[in-house]
C-alpha positions in Angstrom: 158.0 129.2 86.7 157.2 131.2 83.6 157.1 129.9 80.0 160.3 131.1 78.4 159.5 130.1 74.8 158.2 133.5 73.7 159.8 136.1 75.9 163.2 137.1 77.4 164.3 134.9 80.3 165.3 136.6 83.5 168.2 134.8 85.2 169.3 135.7 88.8 173.0 135.0 89.7 173.8 134.9 93.5 177.7 135.1 93.5 179.9 136.9 96.1 183.1 136.7 94.1 183.5 139.5 91.6 185.8 137.6 89.3 183.4 134.7 88.9 180.5 137.0 88.5 182.2 138.9 85.7 183.2 135.7 83.9 179.6 134.4 84.0 178.2 137.8 83.0 180.5 137.8 80.0 179.2 134.4 78.9 175.6 135.7 79.0 176.5 138.3 76.4 176.5 135.4 73.9 173.0 134.1 75.1 170.1 135.5 73.2 166.8 136.3 75.0 168.4 136.1 78.5 168.7 138.9 81.0 171.1 138.4 83.9 170.7 140.0 87.3 173.5 139.8 89.9 173.4 139.9 93.8 176.2 138.9 96.1 174.1 137.8 99.1 171.4 135.1 99.4 169.2 137.4 101.3 169.2 139.9 98.5 168.5 137.2 96.0 165.5 136.0 98.1 164.1 139.6 98.0 164.2 139.5 94.2 162.7 136.0 94.0 159.8 137.2 96.1 158.8 139.5 93.3 158.0 136.4 91.2 159.5 137.5 87.9 162.7 135.3 88.0 162.8 132.4 85.6 165.9 130.6 86.8 168.4 130.9 89.7 172.2 130.4 89.4 173.2 129.8 93.1 176.8 129.8 94.4 176.7 127.4 97.2 179.7 129.2 98.9 178.0 132.6 99.5 178.6 133.7 103.1 174.9 133.7 104.2 174.1 130.5 102.4 175.1 127.4 104.3 175.5 125.0 101.3 172.9 122.2 101.5 170.7 124.0 104.0 170.6 126.9 101.6 169.5 124.6 98.8 166.7 123.1 100.9 165.6 126.5 101.9 165.3 127.8 98.3 163.7 124.7 96.8 161.1 124.4 99.5 160.3 128.1 99.5 160.2 128.4 95.7 159.2 124.9 94.5 158.4 125.9 90.9 161.8 127.7 90.4 164.5 126.0 88.4 167.8 126.1 90.3 171.4 125.4 89.1 174.0 125.1 91.9 177.5 126.6 91.3 180.5 125.5 93.3 184.3 125.7 93.2 184.6 122.1 94.6 184.2 119.1 92.4 182.8 116.8 95.1 180.5 114.0 93.9 178.8 113.5 97.3 178.0 117.2 97.5 176.6 117.2 94.0 174.4 114.1 94.7 173.1 115.6 97.9 172.2 118.9 96.2 170.4 117.1 93.4 168.6 115.1 96.0 167.3 118.3 97.5 165.5 119.4 94.5 167.9 121.4 92.2 168.0 120.7 88.5 171.8 120.7 87.8 175.2 121.1 89.5 178.1 122.9 87.8 181.8 123.3 88.9 182.9 126.8 88.2 186.4 125.7 87.2 185.0 123.7 84.3 182.3 126.2 83.3 182.1 127.1 79.6 179.4 129.1 77.7 178.3 125.9 76.0 177.7 123.8 79.1 176.2 126.7 81.0 173.7 127.3 78.1 172.9 123.6 77.9 172.4 123.4 81.7 170.1 126.4 81.7 168.0 125.0 78.9 168.0 121.6 80.6 167.0 123.0 84.0 164.1 125.0 82.4 162.9 122.0 80.4 163.1 119.6 83.3 161.3 122.0 85.7 158.6 122.5 83.1 158.2 118.8 82.7 158.2 118.3 86.5 155.4 120.9 86.7 153.3 119.2 84.0 153.9 115.8 85.6 152.8 117.2 89.0 149.7 118.7 87.4 149.0 115.5 85.7 149.5 113.5 88.9 147.2 115.9 90.7 144.5 115.4 88.1 144.9 111.7 88.2 144.6 111.6 92.0 141.5 113.8 91.8 140.0 111.4 89.2 141.1 108.3 91.2 139.6 109.8 94.4 136.2 110.3 92.7 136.0 106.9 91.0 133.8 104.4 93.0 136.6 101.9 93.4 140.3 101.5 94.1 142.7 102.1 91.2 145.8 100.0 91.7 149.0 98.9 90.1 150.3 95.4 91.0 153.8 94.5 90.0 155.4 91.0 89.7 159.2 91.0 89.4 160.8 87.9 87.9 161.2 85.1 90.6 159.6 87.2 93.3 156.3 87.7 95.0 154.0 90.5 93.6 153.4 93.7 95.3 151.1 96.7 95.1 153.0 99.7 93.8 150.0 102.0 93.8 146.6 102.2 95.5 144.3 105.2 95.1 143.5 107.2 98.2 140.0 105.9 98.5 141.3 102.4 99.5 141.1 103.3 103.1 137.6 104.8 102.9 136.3 101.9 100.8 137.6 99.0 102.9 138.2 100.8 106.2 141.6 99.2 106.2 145.0 100.8 106.7 146.6 99.8 103.4 150.1 100.9 104.2 152.2 99.3 101.4 155.4 99.7 103.4 154.0 98.2 106.6 155.7 95.0 107.7 153.4 92.0 107.5 151.2 93.5 104.8 151.1 91.0 101.9 148.9 90.0 99.1 145.8 88.4 100.5 146.2 89.5 104.1 142.8 91.1 104.0 141.1 88.0 102.5 139.4 85.5 104.9 141.3 82.4 105.5 138.6 80.2 103.9 138.9 82.2 100.6 142.6 82.9 100.5 143.7 79.9 98.5 141.2 80.6 95.8 142.2 84.3 95.7 146.0 83.4 95.4 145.2 80.8 92.7 143.5 83.5 90.6 146.5 85.7 90.9 148.9 82.9 90.1 146.9 81.9 87.0 146.8 85.5 85.7 150.6 85.9 86.2 151.4 82.5 84.7 149.2 82.9 81.6 149.7 86.7 81.4 145.9 87.1 81.1 143.6 89.7 82.6 143.1 89.1 86.3 139.4 88.9 87.5 138.2 87.8 90.9 135.1 88.2 93.0 135.3 87.5 96.7 135.1 88.6 100.3 137.3 91.1 102.1 137.6 91.3 105.9 139.2 94.3 107.5 140.3 94.4 111.2 136.8 95.6 112.2 135.6 92.1 111.3 132.8 93.3 109.0 132.9 91.2 105.8 132.7 93.1 102.5 132.5 91.9 98.9 134.7 93.2 96.1 135.3 92.6 92.5 138.8 92.8 90.9 139.6 93.3 87.2 143.1 94.2 85.9 145.0 94.0 82.6 148.6 92.9 82.3 151.4 94.9 80.7 155.2 94.1 80.4 157.4 96.9 81.7 161.0 95.9 81.6 161.3 92.6 83.3 158.2 93.1 85.5 154.7 92.1 84.7 152.4 95.0 85.7 148.7 94.7 86.3 146.7 98.0 86.2 143.1 97.6 87.4 140.2 98.5 89.6 138.9 97.0 92.8 135.2 97.7 93.3 133.2 97.3 96.5 130.2 95.2 95.5 128.9 94.6 99.1 125.6 96.5 98.4 125.2 94.6 95.2 125.7 91.3 96.9 123.3 92.2 99.7 120.7 93.2 97.1 121.4 90.0 95.2 120.9 88.0 98.4 117.7 89.9 99.1 116.5 89.3 95.6 117.2 85.5 96.0 115.2 85.5 99.2 112.4 87.3 97.5 112.5 84.9 94.6 112.5 82.0 97.0 109.5 83.5 98.8 107.8 84.1 95.5 108.5 80.5 94.5 107.1 79.2 97.8 104.1 81.5 97.5 103.5 80.3 93.9 103.7 76.7 94.9 101.5 77.2 98.0 98.8 79.1 96.0 95.6 77.4 95.3 95.5 79.1 91.9 97.4 77.9 88.8 100.1 80.4 87.8 102.0 80.8 84.6 104.6 83.1 83.2 104.7 83.4 79.4 105.6 85.6 76.5 103.2 86.1 73.7 103.4 82.5 72.5 105.2 80.2 74.9 105.1 79.1 78.6 108.2 80.2 80.4 107.3 78.8 83.8 104.3 77.3 85.6 103.6 76.3 89.2 102.8 72.8 90.4 99.1 73.5 90.5 99.0 74.3 86.7 100.8 71.1 85.9 98.4 69.1 88.2 95.3 70.7 86.7 96.4 69.8 83.1 97.7 66.4 84.0 101.3 67.1 82.7 104.7 67.3 84.3 106.0 70.8 84.5 108.8 70.0 82.0 106.1 69.0 79.5 104.6 72.5 79.6 107.5 74.9 80.0 108.8 76.0 76.6 105.8 74.7 74.7 103.4 76.9 72.7 100.4 78.1 74.6 98.1 77.1 71.8 98.9 73.4 72.4 96.9 73.6 75.6 93.9 75.7 74.5 90.7 74.2 73.1 90.0 75.3 69.5 86.8 77.0 70.6 88.7 79.4 72.9 91.7 80.2 70.6 90.1 83.5 69.4 89.3 84.9 72.8 92.7 84.0 74.2 94.5 85.4 71.2 92.5 88.6 71.5 93.4 89.1 75.2 97.1 88.3 74.6 97.5 90.6 71.6 95.6 93.4 73.2 97.4 93.0 76.5 94.0 92.9 78.2 94.0 92.8 82.0 90.3 91.9 82.4 89.2 88.5 83.7 87.9 86.2 81.0 86.9 82.5 80.6 88.3 80.0 78.2 88.6 76.2 77.7 91.8 74.3 78.2 92.7 70.8 77.2 93.9 68.2 79.7 96.5 65.6 78.7 93.7 63.0 78.8 91.6 65.1 76.4 89.1 66.4 78.9 88.1 70.0 78.4 88.4 72.3 81.4 86.6 75.6 81.8 88.9 78.1 83.5 88.8 81.7 84.6 91.9 83.6 83.7 93.3 87.0 84.5 96.7 88.3 83.5 99.1 91.2 84.1 102.0 92.2 82.0 105.4 93.1 83.4 108.9 93.8 82.1 111.8 91.5 82.8 115.2 92.2 81.4 113.6 94.5 78.8 111.2 91.8 77.6 107.4 92.0 78.0 106.0 88.9 79.9 102.6 88.0 81.3 101.8 86.6 84.7 98.5 84.7 84.4 96.4 83.3 87.2 94.0 80.5 86.2 91.2 78.8 88.3 89.4 75.6 87.3 85.7 76.6 87.2 84.5 73.5 85.4 82.5 72.2 88.4 81.2 75.6 89.2 79.9 76.0 85.6 78.2 72.6 85.9 76.5 73.7 89.1 75.6 77.1 87.6 74.0 75.4 84.6 72.0 73.0 86.9 70.9 76.0 89.0 69.9 77.9 85.8 67.9 74.9 84.7 66.3 74.5 88.1 65.5 78.2 88.3 64.0 78.2 84.8 61.8 75.3 85.8 60.8 77.1 89.0 60.0 80.3 87.0 57.9 78.2 84.6 56.1 76.6 87.5 55.5 79.9 89.3 54.1 81.4 86.0 51.8 78.4 85.7 50.6 78.8 89.3 49.8 82.5 88.7 48.1 81.7 85.4 45.9 79.1 87.1 45.2 81.4 90.0 44.2 84.1 87.5 41.9 81.6 85.7 40.3 80.4 88.9 39.6 84.0 90.1 38.0 84.8 86.7 35.7 81.8 87.2 34.9 83.1 90.7 34.2 86.5 89.3 31.9 85.1 86.7 30.0 83.1 89.4 29.7 86.2 91.5 28.3 88.1 88.5 25.7 85.3 87.9 24.8 85.3 91.6 24.2 89.1 91.6 21.5 88.7 89.0 19.4 86.7 91.4 19.8 89.2 94.4 17.0 91.7 94.7 18.5 93.8 97.6 20.4 96.7 96.0 22.9 97.0 98.9 23.7 93.3 98.8 24.0 93.4 95.0 26.4 96.4 95.3 28.5 94.6 97.9 28.7 91.5 95.7 29.7 93.7 92.8 32.5 95.3 94.8 33.8 91.9 95.8 33.6 90.8 92.2 35.8 93.8 91.2 38.3 92.9 93.9 38.5 89.3 92.6 38.9 90.6 89.0 41.7 92.9 90.2 43.5 90.0 91.9 43.1 88.0 88.7 44.6 90.9 86.7 47.4 91.2 89.3 48.4 87.5 88.9 48.3 87.9 85.2 50.8 90.8 85.4 53.0 88.7 87.7 53.2 85.6 85.5 53.9 87.8 82.5 56.8 89.5 84.3 60.3 88.3 83.5 61.3 88.5 87.2 58.6 87.4 89.6 60.7 88.1 92.7 61.7 91.7 92.1 59.0 93.7 90.5 59.2 97.0 88.6 56.5 99.3 89.8 56.3 101.0 86.4 55.3 97.7 84.9 52.1 97.2 87.0 50.9 100.2 89.1 49.7 102.2 86.0 48.2 99.0 84.6 46.1 98.7 87.8 44.9 102.3 87.7 43.9 101.8 84.1 42.2 98.5 84.9 40.1 100.2 87.6 39.1 103.0 85.2 38.1 100.5 82.6 36.1 98.5 85.1 34.0 101.6 86.0 33.8 102.7 82.4 34.6 106.4 83.2 36.8 107.3 80.2 36.1 111.0 80.9 38.5 110.9 83.9 42.0 112.0 83.2 44.6 109.6 84.6 47.9 111.3 85.5 50.9 109.1 86.4 54.3 110.0 87.9 55.8 106.6 88.8 59.6 106.4 89.1 61.5 103.4 87.8 61.7 101.5 91.1 62.0 97.8 92.0 60.4 96.2 95.1 59.8 92.7 96.2 56.7 90.8 95.3 55.0 90.9 98.7 55.2 94.7 98.9 54.3 95.0 95.2 51.0 93.1 95.9 50.3 95.3 98.9 50.9 98.5 96.9 48.7 97.1 94.1 45.9 96.4 96.5 46.1 100.0 98.0 46.0 101.6 94.5 43.1 99.4 93.6 41.0 100.3 96.7 41.8 104.1 96.5 41.2 104.3 92.8 37.9 102.3 93.1 36.9 104.6 96.0 37.5 107.7 93.9 35.5 106.3 90.9 32.6 105.3 93.1 32.3 108.3 95.4 34.3 111.3 94.1 33.7 111.4 90.4 30.4 112.4 88.9 29.2 111.9 85.3 30.7 115.2 84.2 34.1 115.9 82.7 37.3 117.5 84.1 38.0 115.0 86.8 41.6 113.7 87.5 43.0 110.7 89.2 46.7 111.0 90.0 49.1 108.1 90.8 52.7 108.6 92.0 55.5 106.6 93.5 59.0 107.7 94.3 61.9 107.1 96.6 62.7 109.7 99.3 65.9 108.8 101.1 65.3 105.6 103.0 61.6 105.6 102.3 59.2 104.9 99.4 56.3 107.3 98.9 53.1 106.0 97.2 50.4 108.6 96.5 46.9 108.4 95.0 44.8 111.6 94.6 41.6 112.6 93.0 39.5 115.7 92.3 35.8 115.8 92.7 33.9 115.2 95.9 36.0 115.9 99.0 36.1 114.0 102.3 34.1 115.3 105.1 35.7 117.5 107.8 37.3 115.5 110.6 37.4 112.3 108.5 39.4 109.6 110.3 40.2 106.5 108.2 40.5 104.4 111.4 36.7 104.9 112.0 35.6 104.5 108.4 32.9 102.0 107.7 34.2 101.5 104.1 35.7 98.1 103.7 38.1 99.5 101.0 39.5 102.2 103.2 39.9 99.8 106.1 41.8 97.5 103.8 44.1 100.5 102.9 44.8 101.2 106.6 45.5 97.5 107.2 47.8 97.2 104.2 49.7 100.3 105.3 50.4 98.6 108.6 51.6 95.5 106.8 54.1 97.7 105.0 55.3 99.2 108.3 54.3 102.5 106.8 52.4 105.7 107.7 49.3 107.0 106.0 48.6 110.7 105.6 45.6 112.4 103.9 46.0 115.8 102.3 42.8 117.9 101.4 42.6 120.9 99.2 41.7 121.2 95.6 42.0 117.5 95.6 42.2 114.7 98.1 45.5 112.8 98.2 46.3 109.6 100.2 50.1 109.4 100.9 51.6 106.2 102.2 55.3 106.2 103.2 57.1 103.0 104.1 60.7 101.9 104.5 62.8 100.8 101.6 
C-alpha cells in the first residue's frame, strides 16, 4: 500500500453494472486527489492489481467471476497490504461480518451509498490499513527483539475472580526450556512445569504479587518432560488494564549460573578445607584489618578466631616489626620477610611471612602465609654461637701449630750450625724451609675468614712470595695468573705444598745470580677440572727427565701430592719449564 498523503490516490472499481458504476464515478468527481479506474470483471481487476500501483480496491461482491466470500479471501490473501472496501446490493449483517472477518476494511450497501459515506469509508480504509501495516511492522520488530533476548518475554493476565493465564510467550520459550509451551493446550496450567516439591512456593509467590499488586520475582527450578532440571529467574511488573491485572516480565534461564555457583561453593569449601588442613597460618586482610584467618593462625597466637577477625593488624605485631610490616603492606611487596608477632599471653613469636595480593569484588586484598620460626631461630642462634666457638678454636689450633713449627724451624737452624757435612747441612736447611712453609700456611689458614672453603687467590701468591723471600732472590720476576676460585682445605694444603716444592726447586736449581729470570704461577678452572701450573725460566730439565725416577725429595713429594688430588702431572719444556697439574673439581 502506497502513502496517499502527498500524491493522487488511484482507486480501482470492480463493478459489472453500468448504472452503479456511473453513479459511483459521478461521486468521485467531487473527491480531490483521487483517480478512479473501472473494470467489470474480477480477472481484469487482478491484472491491474498485479501492476502494484493501485492504492484501494472497491469490489462489488456480485461480479459474475467473483464468488462472494471466496473472492474476498482470494483478494486479501493475494494482496495483503491492499485496502479493500466491499460493495453489495444486499444489506445482510451475516454477509458483512463474514467479509470483515476475511480481511476487508469496510462493507457498504450500494442502495445507501452517498458521496459522504463513500469518502469517509475510503479514508477510513486507507488509515486502517496503514495502521495495520505499522502494527505488523512493529510486531515483527518486537518478535525479532524478543527472539534475540536471552530470556522469555511474557505477559501474564489475572482476570477478576479467575486463575491467571499467559497471554504471550516469546518464541524462544521452547528453545530455552525445551518444553512445548502451547498456551491453548488442555492441561497446561500455571506451575505445570515446576517440580512438585517447589510448586507450593512458586504459586505462593504468584498469589502474593497478585494480592499486593507488587512486582513478581521468583527463582526456582523448572522440569520439562525430558526430566532435566533447569533453574530460572522470573521478574515482572504489574499493570492494570481494564479489570485485569497484567504482569509483563522476563523469565531467564540461570542454570549455568546456578551450576557455576555450585562449583564455586564446592571450590570455596575445598579451599576452606585446604586452609584448615594446612600446616601454615593463613590470613586474608585489607591494608589494615584481618578479614579471615584459619585455625592454625588463631592457635599460634593463642586467640579465638573471632578475637582476630575484624581487628587491626597492628594489634598483633610487635613494635619492633611495625616498620617492616608497614613497608611490605604499603609497597604491596611479594617477597618473603620476617617479623615479630605478639601472642595473647605476651610472648613474642618470630614468623616468616609471604603475601600475595588479589582482587575480590573490586577490592584489593592480601593472602598472607605465616610460619612460626621462633624455635628455628633459637636453633640457628645456637648453631651460630657453636660455629663461632669452633672457628675460634680452629684458629687457635692453627696459631699454635704455626708457633710450634716456628720453634722447630729455629731448633733445626741451631742444629745446622753444628753440622760440618755440607750435604747434611743442606738437607737440614731444606727441611727447615719446609717447616717454615707449613708454619706460614697455618698462619694464612687461621687468618682466613672461612677455614673450610679457601680462596686460592688468598694464599697461593703468598706462598710463591714467601719462597722467593726465603731464598732472597729479589731479581726474579714473579708473574701470577690465579683465578678467583674456592677449594676445600685439604686440596688447598696439597696445592700449597706443590707450589712450595716447585718454586723452591726453581730457586735452588734453575735460577742463577743474574737478572731476567721469571717464575710463573697460575690456576684456573677448565670445565670439570682445575689446572695448577708453575713454570720457570733458567736452567732446563735434562732430556728424558722422568719425575717418577727423580732422586729429588721435593719432586717426589709433588708426584705424590698429585696422586692424592687424583690428578695428572705434565711437564712442558721450551723457553721455560712448566709443571701442569690437572685434577677434578
